Each structure stands twice: as C-alpha cells, then as structure tokens.
SEKE-926494 format. One record per residue (C-alpha): residue in three letters; x, y, z; residue number from 1. Coordinates in nm, 2 decimals. Layout:
BEGIN
REC res      u      v      w   n
REC ala      X      Y      Z NUM
...
END
This chain:
BEGIN
REC res      u      v      w   n
REC unk   1.84  -1.26  -1.30   1
REC unk   1.73  -1.07  -1.00   2
REC unk   1.38  -1.05  -0.86   3
REC unk   1.28  -0.73  -1.04   4
REC unk   1.38  -0.86  -1.38   5
REC unk   1.20  -1.19  -1.32   6
REC unk   0.89  -0.99  -1.22   7
REC unk   0.93  -0.77  -1.53   8
REC unk   0.94  -1.08  -1.76   9
REC unk   0.60  -1.18  -1.63  10
REC unk   0.43  -0.85  -1.71  11
REC unk   0.33  -0.63  -2.00  12
REC unk   0.23  -0.26  -2.05  13
REC unk  -0.07  -0.05  -2.15  14
REC unk  -0.08   0.30  -2.28  15
REC unk  -0.26   0.58  -2.08  16
REC unk  -0.31   0.95  -2.07  17
REC unk  -0.48   1.16  -1.80  18
REC unk  -0.82   1.30  -1.88  19
REC unk  -0.71   1.66  -1.79  20
REC unk  -0.40   1.87  -1.83  21
REC unk  -0.13   1.85  -2.10  22
REC unk   0.04   1.54  -1.97  23
REC unk   0.20   1.31  -2.22  24
REC unk   0.09   0.96  -2.29  25
REC unk   0.28   0.70  -2.08  26
REC unk   0.34   0.33  -2.08  27
REC unk   0.22   0.16  -1.76  28
REC unk   0.37  -0.17  -1.65  29
REC unk   0.15  -0.44  -1.49  30
REC unk   0.15  -0.81  -1.40  31
REC unk  -0.12  -1.07  -1.36  32
REC unk  -0.09  -1.40  -1.19  33
REC unk  -0.34  -1.68  -1.13  34
REC unk  -0.66  -1.80  -1.29  35
REC unk  -0.82  -1.52  -1.50  36
REC unk  -1.16  -1.65  -1.39  37
REC unk  -1.08  -1.63  -1.02  38
REC unk  -1.19  -1.34  -0.79  39
REC unk  -0.96  -1.04  -0.85  40
REC unk  -0.71  -0.91  -0.59  41
REC unk  -0.55  -0.58  -0.69  42
REC unk  -0.22  -0.49  -0.53  43
REC unk  -0.14  -0.12  -0.50  44
REC unk   0.23  -0.02  -0.43  45
REC unk   0.38   0.26  -0.23  46
REC unk   0.66   0.52  -0.25  47
REC unk   0.93   0.50  -0.37  48
REC unk   0.91   0.14  -0.49  49
REC unk   0.68  -0.05  -0.72  50
REC unk   0.47  -0.36  -0.77  51
REC unk   0.79  -0.56  -0.73  52
REC unk   0.72  -0.53  -0.35  53
REC unk   0.43  -0.77  -0.39  54
REC unk   0.62  -1.07  -0.55  55
REC unk   0.60  -1.30  -0.25  56
REC unk   0.24  -1.22  -0.16  57
REC unk   0.13  -1.24  -0.52  58
REC unk   0.28  -1.58  -0.56  59
REC unk   0.12  -1.71  -0.24  60
REC unk  -0.23  -1.58  -0.33  61
REC unk  -0.23  -1.67  -0.70  62
REC unk  -0.38  -2.01  -0.63  63
REC unk  -0.70  -1.85  -0.50  64
REC unk  -0.71  -1.51  -0.68  65
REC unk  -0.65  -1.34  -1.01  66
REC unk  -0.37  -1.13  -0.87  67
REC unk  -0.32  -0.80  -1.05  68
REC unk  -0.06  -0.53  -0.99  69
REC unk   0.07  -0.22  -1.18  70
REC unk   0.34   0.03  -1.14  71
REC unk   0.21   0.39  -1.13  72
REC unk   0.36   0.64  -1.37  73
REC unk   0.69   0.76  -1.22  74
REC unk   0.76   0.42  -1.05  75
REC unk   0.91   0.08  -1.12  76
REC unk   0.90  -0.02  -1.49  77
REC unk   0.64   0.24  -1.60  78
REC unk   0.74   0.55  -1.78  79
REC unk   0.89   0.83  -1.56  80
REC unk   0.88   1.16  -1.76  81
REC unk   1.01   1.46  -1.56  82
REC unk   0.76   1.74  -1.52  83
REC unk   0.46   1.51  -1.60  84
REC unk   0.24   1.63  -1.31  85
REC unk   0.23   1.33  -1.07  86
REC unk  -0.05   1.33  -0.82  87
REC unk  -0.26   1.10  -0.61  88
REC unk  -0.57   1.20  -0.81  89
REC unk  -0.40   1.10  -1.14  90
REC unk  -0.30   0.77  -0.98  91
REC unk  -0.66   0.71  -0.87  92
REC unk  -0.77   0.78  -1.23  93
REC unk  -0.52   0.54  -1.38  94
REC unk  -0.61   0.28  -1.12  95
REC unk  -0.97   0.30  -1.23  96
REC unk  -0.87   0.27  -1.59  97
REC unk  -0.66  -0.03  -1.50  98
REC unk  -0.93  -0.22  -1.31  99
REC unk  -1.22  -0.13  -1.54 100
REC unk  -1.07  -0.10  -1.89 101
REC unk  -0.75  -0.31  -1.89 102
REC unk  -0.86  -0.59  -1.66 103
REC unk  -1.24  -0.56  -1.72 104
REC unk  -1.32  -0.64  -1.36 105
REC unk  -1.67  -0.64  -1.21 106
REC unk  -1.56  -0.67  -0.85 107
REC unk  -1.23  -0.69  -0.66 108
REC unk  -1.05  -0.69  -0.33 109
REC unk  -0.78  -0.42  -0.30 110
REC unk  -0.46  -0.45  -0.09 111
REC unk  -0.28  -0.12  -0.07 112
REC unk   0.05  -0.02   0.09 113
REC unk   0.21   0.31   0.19 114
REC unk   0.15   0.59  -0.07 115
REC unk  -0.08   0.34  -0.24 116
REC unk  -0.32   0.35   0.06 117
REC unk  -0.39   0.72  -0.01 118
REC unk  -0.46   0.63  -0.38 119
REC unk  -0.69   0.35  -0.27 120
REC unk  -0.88   0.58  -0.03 121
REC unk  -0.94   0.83  -0.31 122
REC unk  -1.05   0.55  -0.54 123
REC unk  -1.28   0.39  -0.28 124
REC unk  -1.45   0.71  -0.18 125
REC unk  -1.40   0.97  -0.45 126
REC unk  -1.40   0.79  -0.79 127
REC unk  -1.72   0.67  -0.95 128
REC unk  -1.59   0.33  -1.03 129
REC unk  -1.75   0.06  -1.24 130
REC unk  -1.58  -0.21  -1.03 131
REC unk  -1.74  -0.31  -0.70 132
REC unk  -1.48  -0.29  -0.42 133
REC unk  -1.56  -0.59  -0.19 134
REC unk  -1.29  -0.53   0.07 135
REC unk  -1.01  -0.27   0.11 136
REC unk  -0.68  -0.36   0.30 137
REC unk  -0.46  -0.07   0.41 138
REC unk  -0.11  -0.15   0.52 139
REC unk   0.18   0.06   0.66 140
REC unk   0.17   0.41   0.54 141
REC unk   0.17   0.77   0.65 142
REC unk  -0.21   0.79   0.65 143
REC unk  -0.21   1.05   0.94 144
REC unk   0.10   1.27   0.90 145
REC unk   0.10   1.44   1.25 146
REC unk   0.19   1.10   1.40 147
REC unk   0.44   0.99   1.13 148
REC unk   0.81   1.03   1.15 149
REC unk   0.95   1.14   0.82 150
REC unk   1.32   1.07   0.77 151
REC unk   1.57   1.34   0.70 152
REC unk   1.61   1.20   0.34 153
REC unk   1.24   1.23   0.28 154
REC unk   1.24   1.59   0.40 155
REC unk   1.54   1.68   0.18 156
REC unk   1.41   1.53  -0.14 157
REC unk   1.06   1.68  -0.08 158
REC unk   1.21   2.03  -0.06 159
REC unk   1.25   2.21  -0.40 160
REC unk   1.56   2.38  -0.27 161
REC unk   1.75   2.05  -0.20 162
REC unk   1.56   1.76  -0.36 163
REC unk   1.66   1.79  -0.73 164
REC unk   2.03   1.84  -0.66 165
REC unk   2.05   1.56  -0.40 166
REC unk   1.87   1.32  -0.63 167
REC unk   2.09   1.42  -0.93 168
REC unk   2.39   1.29  -0.74 169
REC unk   2.25   1.00  -0.54 170
REC unk   2.32   0.65  -0.69 171
REC unk   2.03   0.40  -0.70 172
REC unk   2.25   0.16  -0.50 173
REC unk   2.28   0.40  -0.21 174
REC unk   1.90   0.46  -0.18 175
REC unk   1.83   0.08  -0.20 176
REC unk   2.10   0.00   0.06 177
REC unk   1.97   0.27   0.30 178
REC unk   1.62   0.13   0.27 179
REC unk   1.75  -0.22   0.33 180
REC unk   1.89  -0.11   0.66 181
REC unk   1.60   0.10   0.79 182
REC unk   1.27  -0.03   0.65 183
REC unk   1.31  -0.41   0.67 184
REC unk   1.34  -0.64   0.97 185
REC unk   1.59  -0.78   1.01 186
REC unk   1.80  -0.53   0.81 187
REC unk   1.91  -0.64   0.46 188
REC unk   2.25  -0.61   0.32 189
REC unk   2.33  -0.46  -0.03 190
REC unk   2.35  -0.81  -0.18 191
REC unk   2.01  -0.91  -0.05 192
REC unk   1.77  -1.00  -0.34 193
REC unk   1.51  -0.75  -0.23 194
REC unk   1.77  -0.47  -0.21 195
REC unk   1.91  -0.56  -0.55 196
REC unk   1.55  -0.55  -0.69 197
REC unk   1.51  -0.20  -0.55 198
REC unk   1.84  -0.09  -0.72 199
REC unk   1.70  -0.22  -1.05 200
REC unk   1.38  -0.03  -1.03 201
REC unk   1.55   0.29  -0.91 202
REC unk   1.79   0.26  -1.21 203
REC unk   1.51   0.23  -1.46 204
REC unk   1.43   0.55  -1.66 205
REC unk   1.44   0.87  -1.45 206
REC unk   1.42   0.66  -1.14 207
REC unk   1.61   0.88  -0.91 208
REC unk   1.54   1.24  -1.03 209
REC unk   1.16   1.17  -1.05 210
REC unk   1.15   1.10  -0.68 211
REC unk   1.14   1.47  -0.60 212
REC unk   0.81   1.50  -0.80 213
REC unk   0.65   1.18  -0.68 214
REC unk   0.71   1.25  -0.31 215
REC unk   0.50   1.56  -0.34 216
REC unk   0.21   1.33  -0.26 217
REC unk   0.29   1.41   0.11 218
REC unk   0.18   1.77   0.04 219
REC unk  -0.15   1.64  -0.10 220
REC unk  -0.18   1.41   0.20 221
REC unk  -0.13   1.69   0.45 222
REC unk  -0.40   1.90   0.28 223
REC unk  -0.66   1.63   0.24 224
REC unk  -0.59   1.34   0.48 225
REC unk  -0.88   1.43   0.72 226
REC unk  -1.13   1.44   0.43 227
REC unk  -1.02   1.10   0.30 228
REC unk  -1.03   0.94   0.64 229
REC unk  -1.38   1.08   0.71 230
REC unk  -1.50   0.96   0.38 231
REC unk  -1.36   0.62   0.43 232
REC unk  -1.52   0.60   0.78 233
REC unk  -1.86   0.69   0.64 234
REC unk  -1.83   0.44   0.35 235
REC unk  -1.98   0.09   0.34 236
REC unk  -1.66  -0.07   0.21 237
REC unk  -1.53  -0.33   0.45 238
REC unk  -1.19  -0.21   0.55 239
REC unk  -0.90  -0.39   0.72 240
REC unk  -0.58  -0.22   0.85 241
REC unk  -0.27  -0.44   0.88 242
REC unk   0.05  -0.30   1.04 243
REC unk   0.40  -0.42   1.08 244
REC unk   0.49  -0.31   1.43 245
REC unk   0.86  -0.23   1.38 246
REC unk   0.79   0.05   1.14 247
REC unk   0.95   0.38   1.26 248
REC unk   0.84   0.60   0.97 249
REC unk   0.47   0.51   0.99 250
REC unk   0.47   0.37   1.34 251
REC unk   0.18   0.18   1.50 252
REC unk   0.06   0.50   1.67 253
REC unk  -0.05   0.62   1.32 254
REC unk  -0.29   0.34   1.26 255
REC unk  -0.39   0.32   1.63 256
REC unk  -0.50   0.68   1.61 257
REC unk  -0.68   0.64   1.28 258
REC unk  -0.86   0.33   1.41 259
REC unk  -0.97   0.49   1.74 260
REC unk  -1.07   0.82   1.58 261
REC unk  -1.23   0.71   1.25 262
REC unk  -1.27   0.34   1.21 263
REC unk  -1.37   0.18   1.54 264
REC unk  -1.74   0.25   1.49 265
REC unk  -1.73   0.24   1.10 266
REC unk  -2.04   0.07   0.96 267
REC unk  -1.99  -0.29   0.85 268
REC unk  -1.72  -0.54   0.90 269
REC unk  -1.38  -0.37   0.97 270
REC unk  -1.07  -0.48   1.16 271
REC unk  -0.73  -0.39   1.28 272
REC unk  -0.44  -0.64   1.28 273
REC unk  -0.07  -0.61   1.38 274
REC unk   0.21  -0.82   1.24 275
REC unk   0.49  -0.88   1.49 276
REC unk   0.85  -0.89   1.37 277
REC unk   0.76  -0.69   1.05 278
REC unk   0.88  -0.35   0.96 279
REC unk   0.74  -0.10   0.70 280
REC unk   0.76  -0.36   0.42 281
REC unk   0.56  -0.63   0.60 282
REC unk   0.48  -0.79   0.26 283
REC unk   0.85  -0.87   0.23 284
REC unk   0.94  -0.93   0.59 285
REC unk   0.65  -1.15   0.67 286
REC unk   0.46  -1.25   0.35 287
REC unk   0.31  -1.56   0.51 288
REC unk   0.17  -1.37   0.80 289
REC unk   0.02  -1.10   0.57 290
REC unk  -0.15  -1.37   0.36 291
REC unk  -0.28  -1.53   0.68 292
REC unk  -0.44  -1.19   0.78 293
REC unk  -0.59  -1.14   0.44 294
REC unk  -0.76  -1.48   0.44 295
REC unk  -0.87  -1.44   0.80 296
REC unk  -1.02  -1.10   0.74 297
REC unk  -1.20  -1.21   0.42 298
REC unk  -1.35  -1.51   0.59 299
REC unk  -1.33  -1.45   0.97 300
REC unk  -1.42  -1.74   1.20 301
REC unk  -1.75  -1.67   1.38 302
REC unk  -1.70  -1.51   1.71 303
REC unk  -1.33  -1.45   1.66 304
REC unk  -1.19  -1.24   1.95 305
REC unk  -0.88  -1.02   1.96 306
REC unk  -0.56  -1.22   2.00 307
REC unk  -0.31  -1.42   1.81 308
REC unk  -0.43  -1.60   1.50 309
REC unk  -0.22  -1.90   1.58 310
REC unk  -0.03  -2.04   1.88 311
REC unk   0.32  -1.97   1.75 312
REC unk   0.57  -1.69   1.80 313
REC unk   0.53  -1.41   1.55 314
REC unk   0.17  -1.50   1.46 315
REC unk  -0.04  -1.20   1.35 316
REC unk  -0.26  -1.03   1.61 317
REC unk  -0.63  -0.94   1.56 318
REC unk  -0.63  -0.62   1.76 319
REC unk  -0.99  -0.50   1.72 320
REC unk  -1.31  -0.52   1.52 321
REC unk  -1.55  -0.24   1.46 322
REC unk  -1.88  -0.21   1.63 323
REC unk  -2.19   0.01   1.60 324
REC unk  -2.11   0.19   1.93 325
REC unk  -1.89   0.15   2.23 326
REC unk  -2.05  -0.01   2.54 327
REC unk  -2.05   0.19   2.86 328
REC unk  -1.82   0.07   3.14 329
REC unk  -2.12  -0.02   3.34 330
REC unk  -2.27  -0.23   3.06 331
REC unk  -1.94  -0.41   3.02 332
REC unk  -1.92  -0.50   3.39 333
REC unk  -2.28  -0.62   3.42 334
REC unk  -2.28  -0.85   3.12 335
REC unk  -2.32  -1.21   3.21 336
REC unk  -2.00  -1.41   3.21 337
END
C-alpha cells in the first residue's frame, strides 16, 4: 500500500456546503493524529496536492500536538465536482467550519503551504473565527506573484483556451513524475513513494480535469495579494515564514520581498527562516528541519540571533526577527560592543 492509501486509512470525512451560492454538498476528507487533548496544530495543504504532503511532519509532531489536516474540496480524497465554484474564500470558510465545528477547537497553531498560505491569510485576517490563532506558519508559496516564476504547465492549465483540453489528456502519472523532477530536491523518480502518492491523489475522482478550476486561485491572488499582506502585517498574530531555498517557482526572493516590505516591523513576535537543501516541498525534502523550525519559533531561546540553528550541514537558518522599528546606521555603529 502506498503512502497516500496509508494516509487515507487513518482519516474520515465530514459533509459541508458553502453558505452562499448554489454549490452542491461535498464530502471533505481529514486526518487527526496524536492526543486529542494536546494543543492543536492544523496543517493546510497547497496546489495541486493534498494533506498527504504532511505525512512526515504530522508523524513527527504528533507526540506533542493534536495534528489535524484536511483536503480542501477539489483536492486529494475530498469530492471534486466539476463546476463547483472553487475559491480561496470558500476554502477559508470550510477551514473555519473544520476547526470550529468538526474539531471543536478553542485555539490552534496553523502551518500552511503554497496555496494554503493564501487560505490561511484570509482565515487569519478576514474571517471572524471562534478559534484563537496562536501562531501562523507560512511556507513556500506564490504569496507575491510579481516575483514568482510560474511554469509553462501552470500557465497552460490556467488558461481557459488550453487548460481543459490539456488536462483531459494528461495522465496522473505524467503530472506526478514531472513534479518529482522539478519540485523536490534531490529529484524523485516515478517509483519514489512520494511520487506514487501524488499519482494516487491525482487519480482520485476528477483529479486531473478539476485542476483547471482550482488553479484559478492565482487570479484571486493577483487581485488581492497586497490586501492580504497588508492585513497580515497589521495583525497581532505571531507569524513565521519558512522557505526551502531551492524553490524555483516561489523562489526565496518572494519571501525576502514580503518580509522586507510587510513583516520586518510587524507587531509582535515574527520570524523568517530558510531551510537549506529543500525545494518547494520542504515538508517532504527536509521534514526534520521543518519540525526543528516550528519548535524553535514556538519556543525561541532567549536572545537568539540570526544564524544556523545547529552546527551541522543543512541546519535551518534563522534569517531575521521582526522589530518595532529599524535602527539608524549611526545608532548601530555607536552601540556598545
């Protein structure tokens, strides 16, 4: 049994319908690991994958947290009806339903990746949630599109003139194999367990045709990304950015710009980390290092300065922490040593 099927056996589903529009009711897949009485960690997946991305991280953190993850409608093992009206706002709505109604949480830490980072920003700043968000983690994603590098495949399936026809002919194995070669470091072959897991989720339901509809989030992102970033920068939610440095689609320049422009002087305790030797799917490439960052950010050593978290090759790097204001160059030079 491959990783995706093993993950599926650990989960269950709940039924949900959006509060507006004529969308049909859907079954939404989710998984919980760890002690139900432990602090909650909610994992939010990206495009075009699913909660299966989080297997390694979820297992490593389940001894400390109640780890919870779901597949958004249109992804993974959730329903994927064509023409359903997929959007980031609907996903923020189902995320709120999940954490407040299905899980019954009072507080949580949220760890979001790729497209899920956009959903998490909306939830953190634009949804009146009954669940207190204690800390938000944002990992590799196109959170500022002008500095992203979309692939030709992304552009083709986004376009209504080409997307449906391409996806109607593309086998799931081809998409999974292509991702294995370009979004993981080192590249993964077709028989790699992670690539096989991707094939399984792309084969489920309308897994390939629905990608034309779910990738339209990039249009939403382009229209509203500045609003979301400004709202996050003004919020009091502690926010940590964690980036795999080998990512070419959402390269480090994306998060560097966002940090310098919006987050460096964000109120409260916020930080930026890089994970060397990790690509876009840092949770799969370097799960131990991502877990190390999460624990370090939640309980930072007093006076921790930028630098490697450990004296070993490939250790995560604390790049920066937020501050109330930047010192002047003169102030910096005249400070006592």
